[in-house]
Every structure is written in structure tokens, then in C-alpha cells.
All heavy atoms as TSV, in Angstrom:
chain	resi	resn	atom	element	x	y	z
A	1	MET	N	N	160.285	-31.332	42.376
A	1	MET	CA	C	159.190	-30.355	42.525
A	1	MET	C	C	159.491	-29.093	41.633
A	1	MET	O	O	160.648	-28.664	41.482
A	1	MET	CB	C	159.078	-29.872	43.993
A	1	MET	CG	C	157.926	-29.018	44.319
A	1	MET	SD	S	157.802	-28.350	45.881
A	1	MET	CE	C	157.466	-29.787	46.824
A	2	ALA	N	N	158.434	-28.564	41.014
A	2	ALA	CA	C	158.595	-27.448	40.095
A	2	ALA	C	C	158.891	-26.164	40.922
A	2	ALA	O	O	158.407	-26.046	42.056
A	2	ALA	CB	C	157.290	-27.168	39.319
A	3	LYS	N	N	159.614	-25.263	40.404
A	3	LYS	CA	C	159.983	-23.982	40.997
A	3	LYS	C	C	158.908	-22.932	40.605
A	3	LYS	O	O	158.459	-22.880	39.478
A	3	LYS	CB	C	161.359	-23.546	40.658
A	3	LYS	CG	C	162.476	-24.391	41.235
A	3	LYS	CD	C	163.749	-23.737	41.007
A	3	LYS	CE	C	164.823	-24.550	41.645
A	3	LYS	NZ	N	166.172	-23.965	41.564
A	4	MET	N	N	158.566	-22.102	41.631
A	4	MET	CA	C	157.584	-21.047	41.378
A	4	MET	C	C	158.286	-19.735	41.058
A	4	MET	O	O	159.267	-19.434	41.624
A	4	MET	CB	C	156.687	-20.851	42.619
A	4	MET	CG	C	155.620	-19.905	42.508
A	4	MET	SD	S	154.704	-19.571	44.027
A	4	MET	CE	C	153.948	-21.114	44.205
A	5	GLU	N	N	157.783	-19.018	40.086
A	5	GLU	CA	C	158.318	-17.711	39.689
A	5	GLU	C	C	157.767	-16.631	40.653
A	5	GLU	O	O	156.582	-16.703	40.974
A	5	GLU	CB	C	157.944	-17.411	38.268
A	5	GLU	CG	C	158.598	-18.301	37.187
A	5	GLU	CD	C	160.064	-17.945	36.941
A	5	GLU	OE1	O	160.406	-16.731	37.121
A	5	GLU	OE2	O	160.815	-18.826	36.559
A	6	TYR	N	N	158.623	-15.740	41.059
A	6	TYR	CA	C	158.187	-14.578	41.906
A	6	TYR	C	C	158.229	-13.388	41.041
A	6	TYR	O	O	159.238	-13.091	40.484
A	6	TYR	CB	C	159.086	-14.453	43.142
A	6	TYR	CG	C	158.913	-15.598	44.114
A	6	TYR	CD1	C	159.861	-16.680	44.094
A	6	TYR	CD2	C	157.809	-15.642	44.966
A	6	TYR	CE1	C	159.699	-17.694	44.979
A	6	TYR	CE2	C	157.685	-16.704	45.919
A	6	TYR	CZ	C	158.659	-17.698	45.865
A	6	TYR	OH	O	158.502	-18.741	46.816
A	7	VAL	N	N	157.108	-12.610	41.054
A	7	VAL	CA	C	157.057	-11.380	40.252
A	7	VAL	C	C	156.577	-10.249	41.268
A	7	VAL	O	O	155.517	-10.352	41.799
A	7	VAL	CB	C	155.959	-11.520	39.185
A	7	VAL	CG1	C	155.889	-10.227	38.367
A	7	VAL	CG2	C	156.338	-12.718	38.222
A	8	PRO	N	N	157.429	-9.258	41.446
A	8	PRO	CA	C	157.046	-8.181	42.364
A	8	PRO	C	C	155.899	-7.318	41.765
A	8	PRO	O	O	155.766	-7.129	40.555
A	8	PRO	CB	C	158.318	-7.338	42.518
A	8	PRO	CG	C	159.106	-7.679	41.213
A	8	PRO	CD	C	158.752	-9.020	40.827
A	9	ILE	N	N	155.048	-6.833	42.697
A	9	ILE	CA	C	153.986	-5.967	42.298
A	9	ILE	C	C	154.541	-4.504	42.191
A	9	ILE	O	O	155.088	-3.998	43.235
A	9	ILE	CB	C	152.775	-6.022	43.245
A	9	ILE	CG1	C	152.235	-7.416	43.298
A	9	ILE	CG2	C	151.710	-4.990	42.937
A	9	ILE	CD1	C	151.197	-7.681	44.309
A	10	ARG	N	N	154.439	-3.904	41.136
A	10	ARG	CA	C	155.042	-2.566	40.936
A	10	ARG	C	C	153.964	-1.475	40.714
A	10	ARG	O	O	154.337	-0.348	40.527
A	10	ARG	CB	C	156.043	-2.557	39.762
A	10	ARG	CG	C	157.259	-3.443	40.128
A	10	ARG	CD	C	158.384	-3.116	39.072
A	10	ARG	NE	N	159.588	-3.747	39.545
A	10	ARG	CZ	C	160.106	-4.958	39.161
A	10	ARG	NH1	N	159.377	-5.637	38.306
A	10	ARG	NH2	N	161.192	-5.397	39.650
A	11	GLU	N	N	152.719	-1.766	40.693
A	11	GLU	CA	C	151.710	-0.772	40.445
A	11	GLU	C	C	151.541	0.144	41.652
A	11	GLU	O	O	151.576	-0.290	42.806
A	11	GLU	CB	C	150.284	-1.414	40.245
A	11	GLU	CG	C	150.203	-2.182	38.872
A	11	GLU	CD	C	150.645	-3.662	39.038
A	11	GLU	OE1	O	150.716	-4.158	40.150
A	11	GLU	OE2	O	150.924	-4.268	37.994
A	12	GLU	N	N	151.441	1.428	41.409
A	12	GLU	CA	C	151.279	2.412	42.457
A	12	GLU	C	C	149.882	2.311	43.052
A	12	GLU	O	O	148.879	2.031	42.283
A	12	GLU	CB	C	151.522	3.844	41.950
A	12	GLU	CG	C	152.931	4.067	41.611
A	12	GLU	CD	C	153.879	4.183	42.734
A	12	GLU	OE1	O	153.409	4.730	43.790
A	12	GLU	OE2	O	155.026	3.748	42.630
A	13	GLY	N	N	149.718	2.432	44.319
A	13	GLY	CA	C	148.403	2.500	44.930
A	13	GLY	C	C	147.830	1.095	45.180
A	13	GLY	O	O	146.672	0.984	45.559
A	14	VAL	N	N	148.565	-0.007	44.993
A	14	VAL	CA	C	148.074	-1.386	45.219
A	14	VAL	C	C	148.636	-1.861	46.458
A	14	VAL	O	O	149.866	-1.836	46.678
A	14	VAL	CB	C	148.446	-2.344	43.996
A	14	VAL	CG1	C	148.044	-3.682	44.303
A	14	VAL	CG2	C	147.827	-1.826	42.684
A	15	TRP	N	N	147.828	-2.216	47.466
A	15	TRP	CA	C	148.233	-2.631	48.777
A	15	TRP	C	C	147.626	-4.034	49.076
A	15	TRP	O	O	146.540	-4.308	48.680
A	15	TRP	CB	C	147.823	-1.702	49.838
A	15	TRP	CG	C	148.460	-0.323	49.635
A	15	TRP	CD1	C	147.871	0.779	49.029
A	15	TRP	CD2	C	149.696	0.092	49.978
A	15	TRP	NE1	N	148.730	1.836	49.020
A	15	TRP	CE2	C	149.846	1.436	49.596
A	15	TRP	CE3	C	150.806	-0.490	50.605
A	15	TRP	CZ2	C	151.011	2.197	49.806
A	15	TRP	CZ3	C	151.988	0.220	50.789
A	15	TRP	CH2	C	152.038	1.576	50.391
A	16	PRO	N	N	148.381	-4.843	49.843
A	16	PRO	CA	C	147.759	-6.184	50.259
A	16	PRO	C	C	146.642	-5.861	51.265
A	16	PRO	O	O	146.619	-4.843	51.934
A	16	PRO	CB	C	148.912	-6.888	50.974
A	16	PRO	CG	C	149.912	-5.864	51.195
A	16	PRO	CD	C	149.779	-4.722	50.294
A	17	ILE	N	N	145.675	-6.771	51.292
A	17	ILE	CA	C	144.583	-6.700	52.186
A	17	ILE	C	C	144.641	-7.678	53.306
A	17	ILE	O	O	144.925	-8.880	53.028
A	17	ILE	CB	C	143.232	-6.955	51.410
A	17	ILE	CG1	C	143.122	-6.000	50.152
A	17	ILE	CG2	C	142.014	-6.827	52.330
A	17	ILE	CD1	C	142.971	-4.559	50.499
A	18	CYS	N	N	144.391	-7.289	54.539
A	18	CYS	CA	C	144.427	-8.199	55.679
A	18	CYS	C	C	143.319	-9.205	55.507
A	18	CYS	O	O	142.111	-8.835	55.349
A	18	CYS	CB	C	144.302	-7.471	57.009
A	18	CYS	SG	S	144.141	-8.507	58.383
A	19	PRO	N	N	143.612	-10.500	55.618
A	19	PRO	CA	C	142.570	-11.513	55.582
A	19	PRO	C	C	141.588	-11.569	56.781
A	19	PRO	O	O	140.519	-12.185	56.652
A	19	PRO	CB	C	143.326	-12.829	55.442
A	19	PRO	CG	C	144.581	-12.517	56.069
A	19	PRO	CD	C	144.938	-11.157	55.826
A	20	HIS	N	N	141.970	-10.865	57.800
A	20	HIS	CA	C	141.172	-10.881	59.048
A	20	HIS	C	C	140.210	-9.699	59.093
A	20	HIS	O	O	139.010	-9.840	59.389
A	20	HIS	CB	C	141.997	-10.903	60.304
A	20	HIS	CG	C	143.019	-11.992	60.300
A	20	HIS	ND1	N	142.614	-13.328	60.531
A	20	HIS	CD2	C	144.379	-12.030	60.123
A	20	HIS	CE1	C	143.673	-14.113	60.458
A	20	HIS	NE2	N	144.758	-13.325	60.231
A	21	CYS	N	N	140.685	-8.470	58.845
A	21	CYS	CA	C	139.867	-7.266	58.949
A	21	CYS	C	C	139.579	-6.574	57.693
A	21	CYS	O	O	138.800	-5.540	57.628
A	21	CYS	CB	C	140.508	-6.255	59.934
A	21	CYS	SG	S	142.081	-5.459	59.347
A	22	ASP	N	N	140.076	-7.054	56.511
A	22	ASP	CA	C	139.858	-6.543	55.156
A	22	ASP	C	C	140.297	-5.092	54.974
A	22	ASP	O	O	139.853	-4.386	54.090
A	22	ASP	CB	C	138.339	-6.673	54.782
A	22	ASP	CG	C	137.929	-8.081	54.603
A	22	ASP	OD1	O	138.793	-8.881	54.169
A	22	ASP	OD2	O	136.808	-8.351	54.917
A	23	LYS	N	N	141.289	-4.660	55.769
A	23	LYS	CA	C	141.865	-3.296	55.619
A	23	LYS	C	C	143.136	-3.354	54.861
A	23	LYS	O	O	143.829	-4.442	54.861
A	23	LYS	CB	C	142.000	-2.606	56.893
A	23	LYS	CG	C	140.714	-2.260	57.666
A	23	LYS	CD	C	140.963	-1.509	58.989
A	23	LYS	CE	C	139.682	-1.215	59.652
A	23	LYS	NZ	N	139.852	-0.569	60.859
A	24	GLU	N	N	143.552	-2.300	54.127
A	24	GLU	CA	C	144.837	-2.269	53.389
A	24	GLU	C	C	145.999	-2.238	54.422
A	24	GLU	O	O	145.936	-1.500	55.351
A	24	GLU	CB	C	144.853	-1.097	52.467
A	24	GLU	CG	C	143.899	-1.135	51.347
A	24	GLU	CD	C	144.039	0.062	50.394
A	24	GLU	OE1	O	144.543	1.151	50.886
A	24	GLU	OE2	O	143.590	-0.038	49.272
A	25	ILE	N	N	147.033	-3.033	54.053
A	25	ILE	CA	C	148.251	-3.032	54.880
A	25	ILE	C	C	149.266	-2.188	54.198
A	25	ILE	O	O	149.829	-2.639	53.228
A	25	ILE	CB	C	148.728	-4.468	55.078
A	25	ILE	CG1	C	147.630	-5.298	55.727
A	25	ILE	CG2	C	150.066	-4.458	55.929
A	25	ILE	CD1	C	147.954	-6.766	55.872
A	26	LYS	N	N	149.536	-0.994	54.753
A	26	LYS	CA	C	150.489	0.018	54.187
A	26	LYS	C	C	151.740	0.000	54.915
A	26	LYS	O	O	152.690	0.623	54.463
A	26	LYS	CB	C	149.801	1.355	54.102
A	26	LYS	CG	C	148.672	1.373	53.178
A	26	LYS	CD	C	148.119	2.809	52.984
A	26	LYS	CE	C	146.963	2.784	52.031
A	26	LYS	NZ	N	146.516	4.124	51.777
A	27	GLU	N	N	151.882	-0.637	56.049
A	27	GLU	CA	C	153.091	-0.818	56.796
A	27	GLU	C	C	153.076	-2.136	57.514
A	27	GLU	O	O	152.055	-2.655	57.833
A	27	GLU	CB	C	153.288	0.305	57.832
A	27	GLU	CG	C	152.534	0.148	59.123
A	27	GLU	CD	C	152.823	1.157	60.143
A	27	GLU	OE1	O	153.756	2.030	59.966
A	27	GLU	OE2	O	152.138	1.238	61.153
A	28	MET	N	N	154.235	-2.787	57.557
A	28	MET	CA	C	154.354	-4.105	58.157
A	28	MET	C	C	154.848	-3.848	59.639
A	28	MET	O	O	155.838	-3.204	59.849
A	28	MET	CB	C	155.308	-4.965	57.430
A	28	MET	CG	C	155.394	-6.400	57.972
A	28	MET	SD	S	153.842	-7.268	57.999
A	28	MET	CE	C	153.452	-7.440	56.318
A	29	ARG	N	N	154.117	-4.437	60.566
A	29	ARG	CA	C	154.538	-4.395	61.934
A	29	ARG	C	C	154.807	-5.808	62.428
A	29	ARG	O	O	154.319	-6.711	61.971
A	29	ARG	CB	C	153.384	-3.788	62.762
A	29	ARG	CG	C	153.059	-2.329	62.271
A	29	ARG	CD	C	152.148	-1.573	63.096
A	29	ARG	NE	N	152.910	-1.248	64.358
A	29	ARG	CZ	C	152.287	-0.753	65.411
A	29	ARG	NH1	N	151.011	-0.559	65.412
A	29	ARG	NH2	N	152.938	-0.415	66.471
A	30	TYR	N	N	155.700	-5.889	63.478
A	30	TYR	CA	C	156.027	-7.199	63.967
A	30	TYR	C	C	156.475	-7.133	65.429
A	30	TYR	O	O	156.944	-6.064	65.901
A	30	TYR	CB	C	157.165	-7.847	63.140
A	30	TYR	CG	C	158.478	-7.173	63.104
A	30	TYR	CD1	C	159.435	-7.323	64.071
A	30	TYR	CD2	C	158.759	-6.250	62.123
A	30	TYR	CE1	C	160.685	-6.638	64.084
A	30	TYR	CE2	C	159.999	-5.526	62.014
A	30	TYR	CZ	C	160.908	-5.784	62.969
A	30	TYR	OH	O	162.135	-5.097	63.000
A	31	PHE	N	N	156.326	-8.245	66.129
A	31	PHE	CA	C	156.798	-8.397	67.464
A	31	PHE	C	C	158.095	-9.287	67.308
A	31	PHE	O	O	158.132	-10.135	66.426
A	31	PHE	CB	C	155.792	-9.131	68.337
A	31	PHE	CG	C	154.572	-8.321	68.584
A	31	PHE	CD1	C	153.429	-8.499	67.801
A	31	PHE	CD2	C	154.506	-7.476	69.690
A	31	PHE	CE1	C	152.328	-7.697	68.128
A	31	PHE	CE2	C	153.363	-6.745	69.990
A	31	PHE	CZ	C	152.276	-6.805	69.150
A	32	GLU	N	N	159.053	-9.109	68.188
A	32	GLU	CA	C	160.330	-9.754	68.031
A	32	GLU	C	C	160.721	-10.406	69.357
A	32	GLU	O	O	160.481	-9.784	70.428
A	32	GLU	CB	C	161.351	-8.746	67.558
A	32	GLU	CG	C	162.692	-9.329	67.186
A	32	GLU	CD	C	163.504	-8.270	66.526
A	32	GLU	OE1	O	164.240	-7.514	67.245
A	32	GLU	OE2	O	163.561	-8.205	65.346
A	33	GLN	N	N	161.285	-11.582	69.281
A	33	GLN	CA	C	161.745	-12.244	70.521
A	33	GLN	C	C	163.011	-13.016	70.221
A	33	GLN	O	O	163.105	-13.719	69.253
A	33	GLN	CB	C	160.689	-13.217	71.063
A	33	GLN	CG	C	161.223	-14.081	72.182
A	33	GLN	CD	C	160.223	-14.216	73.337
A	33	GLN	OE1	O	159.062	-13.827	73.218
A	33	GLN	NE2	N	160.663	-14.748	74.375
A	34	THR	N	N	163.996	-12.896	71.076
A	34	THR	CA	C	165.229	-13.661	70.967
A	34	THR	C	C	164.926	-15.078	71.302
A	34	THR	O	O	164.290	-15.413	72.323
A	34	THR	CB	C	166.354	-13.131	71.933
A	34	THR	OG1	O	166.485	-11.769	71.630
A	34	THR	CG2	C	167.679	-13.859	71.735
A	35	GLY	N	N	165.413	-15.999	70.452
A	35	GLY	CA	C	165.191	-17.464	70.644
A	35	GLY	C	C	166.065	-18.032	71.698
A	35	GLY	O	O	166.865	-17.325	72.402
A	36	VAL	N	N	165.994	-19.335	71.844
A	36	VAL	CA	C	166.787	-20.063	72.790
A	36	VAL	C	C	168.331	-19.869	72.490
A	36	VAL	O	O	169.111	-19.552	73.402
A	36	VAL	CB	C	166.521	-21.653	72.800
A	36	VAL	CG1	C	167.433	-22.379	73.723
A	36	VAL	CG2	C	165.047	-21.760	73.193
A	37	VAL	N	N	168.672	-20.053	71.247
A	37	VAL	CA	C	170.017	-19.735	70.837
A	37	VAL	C	C	170.083	-18.233	70.512
A	37	VAL	O	O	169.310	-17.751	69.739
A	37	VAL	CB	C	170.365	-20.491	69.528
A	37	VAL	CG1	C	171.786	-20.219	69.113
A	37	VAL	CG2	C	170.180	-22.003	69.739
A	38	ARG	N	N	170.903	-17.550	71.195
A	38	ARG	CA	C	170.900	-16.101	71.155
A	38	ARG	C	C	171.122	-15.491	69.799
A	38	ARG	O	O	170.824	-14.283	69.571
A	38	ARG	CB	C	171.955	-15.460	72.129
A	38	ARG	CG	C	171.657	-15.710	73.535
A	38	ARG	CD	C	172.404	-14.695	74.423
A	38	ARG	NE	N	172.003	-14.918	75.770
A	38	ARG	CZ	C	171.084	-14.197	76.439
A	38	ARG	NH1	N	170.431	-13.326	75.752
A	38	ARG	NH2	N	170.841	-14.464	77.730
A	39	MET	N	N	171.582	-16.248	68.826
A	39	MET	CA	C	171.847	-15.701	67.507
A	39	MET	C	C	170.578	-15.638	66.636
A	39	MET	O	O	170.556	-15.050	65.574
A	39	MET	CB	C	172.910	-16.549	66.766
A	39	MET	CG	C	174.319	-16.519	67.482
A	39	MET	SD	S	174.958	-14.806	67.675
A	39	MET	CE	C	175.433	-14.482	65.964
A	40	LYS	N	N	169.500	-16.314	67.089
A	40	LYS	CA	C	168.232	-16.368	66.325
A	40	LYS	C	C	167.202	-15.481	66.943
A	40	LYS	O	O	167.033	-15.413	68.189
A	40	LYS	CB	C	167.755	-17.796	66.262
A	40	LYS	CG	C	168.701	-18.687	65.414
A	40	LYS	CD	C	168.059	-19.955	65.000
A	40	LYS	CE	C	169.067	-20.712	64.201
A	40	LYS	NZ	N	168.417	-21.734	63.393
A	41	VAL	N	N	166.462	-14.796	66.087
A	41	VAL	CA	C	165.354	-13.961	66.519
A	41	VAL	C	C	164.166	-14.328	65.829
A	41	VAL	O	O	164.156	-14.483	64.619
A	41	VAL	CB	C	165.719	-12.456	66.228
A	41	VAL	CG1	C	164.523	-11.538	66.542
A	41	VAL	CG2	C	166.900	-12.007	67.029
A	42	VAL	N	N	163.061	-14.562	66.534
A	42	VAL	CA	C	161.791	-14.951	65.884
A	42	VAL	C	C	160.961	-13.709	65.848
A	42	VAL	O	O	160.840	-12.920	66.798
A	42	VAL	CB	C	161.025	-15.985	66.793
A	42	VAL	CG1	C	159.699	-16.334	66.254
A	42	VAL	CG2	C	161.945	-17.275	66.929
A	43	ARG	N	N	160.285	-13.489	64.660
A	43	ARG	CA	C	159.396	-12.353	64.446
A	43	ARG	C	C	157.953	-12.832	64.086
A	43	ARG	O	O	157.769	-13.752	63.302
A	43	ARG	CB	C	159.868	-11.510	63.306
A	43	ARG	CG	C	161.141	-10.723	63.661
A	43	ARG	CD	C	161.581	-9.822	62.518
A	43	ARG	NE	N	162.744	-9.097	62.938
A	43	ARG	CZ	C	163.625	-8.535	62.123
A	43	ARG	NH1	N	163.353	-8.603	60.831
A	43	ARG	NH2	N	164.683	-7.867	62.587
A	44	LEU	N	N	157.004	-12.184	64.742
A	44	LEU	CA	C	155.640	-12.391	64.395
A	44	LEU	C	C	155.136	-11.156	63.663
A	44	LEU	O	O	155.056	-10.056	64.163
A	44	LEU	CB	C	154.734	-12.633	65.623
A	44	LEU	CG	C	154.915	-13.879	66.400
A	44	LEU	CD1	C	154.028	-13.782	67.699
A	44	LEU	CD2	C	154.469	-15.093	65.579
A	45	PHE	N	N	154.826	-11.274	62.355
A	45	PHE	CA	C	154.343	-10.199	61.580
A	45	PHE	C	C	152.834	-10.091	61.776
A	45	PHE	O	O	152.104	-11.027	61.602
A	45	PHE	CB	C	154.654	-10.425	60.113
A	45	PHE	CG	C	156.157	-10.410	59.851
A	45	PHE	CD1	C	156.882	-11.574	59.905
A	45	PHE	CD2	C	156.781	-9.240	59.722
A	45	PHE	CE1	C	158.218	-11.554	59.660
A	45	PHE	CE2	C	158.179	-9.212	59.435
A	45	PHE	CZ	C	158.919	-10.407	59.464
A	46	VAL	N	N	152.343	-8.881	62.069
A	46	VAL	CA	C	150.915	-8.652	62.419
A	46	VAL	C	C	150.335	-7.518	61.571
A	46	VAL	O	O	151.072	-6.620	61.024
A	46	VAL	CB	C	150.741	-8.314	63.860
A	46	VAL	CG1	C	151.171	-9.485	64.720
A	46	VAL	CG2	C	151.441	-7.048	64.269
A	47	CYS	N	N	148.992	-7.512	61.400
A	47	CYS	CA	C	148.307	-6.513	60.778
A	47	CYS	C	C	148.399	-5.243	61.660
A	47	CYS	O	O	148.163	-5.387	62.858
A	47	CYS	CB	C	146.821	-6.889	60.532
A	47	CYS	SG	S	145.816	-5.592	59.991
A	48	PRO	N	N	148.655	-4.051	61.107
A	48	PRO	CA	C	148.739	-2.818	61.965
A	48	PRO	C	C	147.406	-2.369	62.499
A	48	PRO	O	O	147.361	-1.590	63.472
A	48	PRO	CB	C	149.387	-1.856	61.065
A	48	PRO	CG	C	148.998	-2.278	59.693
A	48	PRO	CD	C	149.014	-3.740	59.699
A	49	HIS	N	N	146.304	-2.911	61.917
A	49	HIS	CA	C	144.937	-2.466	62.334
A	49	HIS	C	C	144.347	-3.396	63.448
A	49	HIS	O	O	143.972	-2.924	64.496
A	49	HIS	CB	C	143.999	-2.485	61.140
A	49	HIS	CG	C	144.516	-1.699	60.015
A	49	HIS	ND1	N	144.577	-0.322	60.019
A	49	HIS	CD2	C	145.014	-2.095	58.827
A	49	HIS	CE1	C	145.138	0.093	58.883
A	49	HIS	NE2	N	145.401	-0.943	58.146
A	50	CYS	N	N	144.356	-4.732	63.181
A	50	CYS	CA	C	143.709	-5.659	64.128
A	50	CYS	C	C	144.768	-6.460	64.929
A	50	CYS	O	O	144.336	-7.181	65.839
A	50	CYS	CB	C	142.788	-6.620	63.375
A	50	CYS	SG	S	143.635	-7.746	62.213
A	51	LEU	N	N	146.048	-6.384	64.621
A	51	LEU	CA	C	147.148	-7.082	65.299
A	51	LEU	C	C	147.050	-8.626	65.240
A	51	LEU	O	O	147.699	-9.301	66.022
A	51	LEU	CB	C	147.304	-6.607	66.762
A	51	LEU	CG	C	147.616	-5.128	67.011
A	51	LEU	CD1	C	147.783	-4.807	68.487
A	51	LEU	CD2	C	149.010	-4.830	66.284
A	52	LYS	N	N	146.282	-9.088	64.249
A	52	LYS	CA	C	146.325	-10.565	64.155
A	52	LYS	C	C	147.478	-10.992	63.324
A	52	LYS	O	O	148.029	-10.253	62.487
A	52	LYS	CB	C	144.999	-11.008	63.434
A	52	LYS	CG	C	143.814	-10.774	64.351
A	52	LYS	CD	C	142.587	-11.502	63.858
A	52	LYS	CE	C	141.449	-11.361	64.830
A	52	LYS	NZ	N	140.245	-11.942	64.411
A	53	VAL	N	N	147.987	-12.128	63.606
A	53	VAL	CA	C	149.294	-12.705	62.962
A	53	VAL	C	C	149.055	-13.015	61.538
A	53	VAL	O	O	148.136	-13.635	61.152
A	53	VAL	CB	C	149.818	-13.935	63.781
A	53	VAL	CG1	C	150.994	-14.469	63.059
A	53	VAL	CG2	C	150.115	-13.612	65.181
A	54	LEU	N	N	149.922	-12.448	60.732
A	54	LEU	CA	C	149.956	-12.687	59.281
A	54	LEU	C	C	151.000	-13.698	58.824
A	54	LEU	O	O	150.880	-14.372	57.774
A	54	LEU	CB	C	150.147	-11.411	58.505
A	54	LEU	CG	C	149.095	-10.396	58.744
A	54	LEU	CD1	C	149.475	-9.020	58.055
A	54	LEU	CD2	C	147.764	-10.759	58.287
A	55	GLY	N	N	152.071	-13.834	59.604
A	55	GLY	CA	C	153.127	-14.766	59.310
A	55	GLY	C	C	154.269	-14.742	60.335
A	55	GLY	O	O	154.212	-13.880	61.290
A	56	THR	N	N	155.190	-15.610	60.245
A	56	THR	CA	C	156.270	-15.651	61.173
A	56	THR	C	C	157.641	-15.664	60.319
A	56	THR	O	O	157.621	-15.899	59.146
A	56	THR	CB	C	156.240	-16.955	61.992
A	56	THR	OG1	O	156.362	-18.075	61.116
A	56	THR	CG2	C	155.085	-16.995	62.868
A	57	GLY	N	N	158.687	-15.323	60.992
A	57	GLY	CA	C	159.970	-15.293	60.312
A	57	GLY	C	C	161.054	-15.499	61.359
A	57	GLY	O	O	160.864	-15.292	62.616
A	58	MET	N	N	162.231	-15.917	60.917
A	58	MET	CA	C	163.402	-16.084	61.841
A	58	MET	C	C	164.574	-15.429	61.216
A	58	MET	O	O	164.832	-15.539	60.042
A	58	MET	CB	C	163.646	-17.585	61.973
A	58	MET	CG	C	164.696	-17.835	63.058
A	58	MET	SD	S	164.904	-19.576	63.449
A	58	MET	CE	C	163.385	-19.980	64.182
A	59	VAL	N	N	165.297	-14.680	61.979
A	59	VAL	CA	C	166.467	-13.889	61.556
A	59	VAL	C	C	167.669	-14.391	62.286
A	59	VAL	O	O	167.627	-14.677	63.485
A	59	VAL	CB	C	166.290	-12.353	61.862
A	59	VAL	CG1	C	167.449	-11.525	61.395
A	59	VAL	CG2	C	164.932	-11.837	61.171
A	60	GLY	N	N	168.714	-14.425	61.638
A	60	GLY	CA	C	170.013	-14.887	62.275
A	60	GLY	C	C	170.320	-16.286	61.850
A	60	GLY	O	O	169.580	-17.027	61.222
A	61	GLY	N	N	171.466	-16.729	62.308
A	61	GLY	CA	C	171.877	-18.081	61.907
A	61	GLY	C	C	172.651	-18.727	62.878
A	61	GLY	O	O	172.892	-19.846	63.089
């Protein structure tokens, strides 16, 4: 499988747009819960305006 290049956005004043409410996301908010194995934490990343889920993540190992 081909590898994708990642290029950070460095322009000032450019913000991602929520696909649910179409507002600019200037801060990332999340809910956090400890998983079954205490070393892992599950995070639900949400829009700060409409609180709809934008993605998930897991921290710990």
C-alpha cells in the first residue's frame, strides 16, 4: 500500500470546519473514559459548539 504524505497547515486564521454544524473549530474538546485495562484511556473528540463526535482515540499502552 502507498504511504500518504502529511503536510501541516501553517496559514494563520485557517481553522477546520465542523461537518455537522459548519462552525470553525478553534479548540478541541473531548470526553475521556478509562478502559477495561486500566492503562488505556478512550477519548471521544467532539465539536465544542454542537458536541457531536468528530473522532475517537486511545491513549496508553
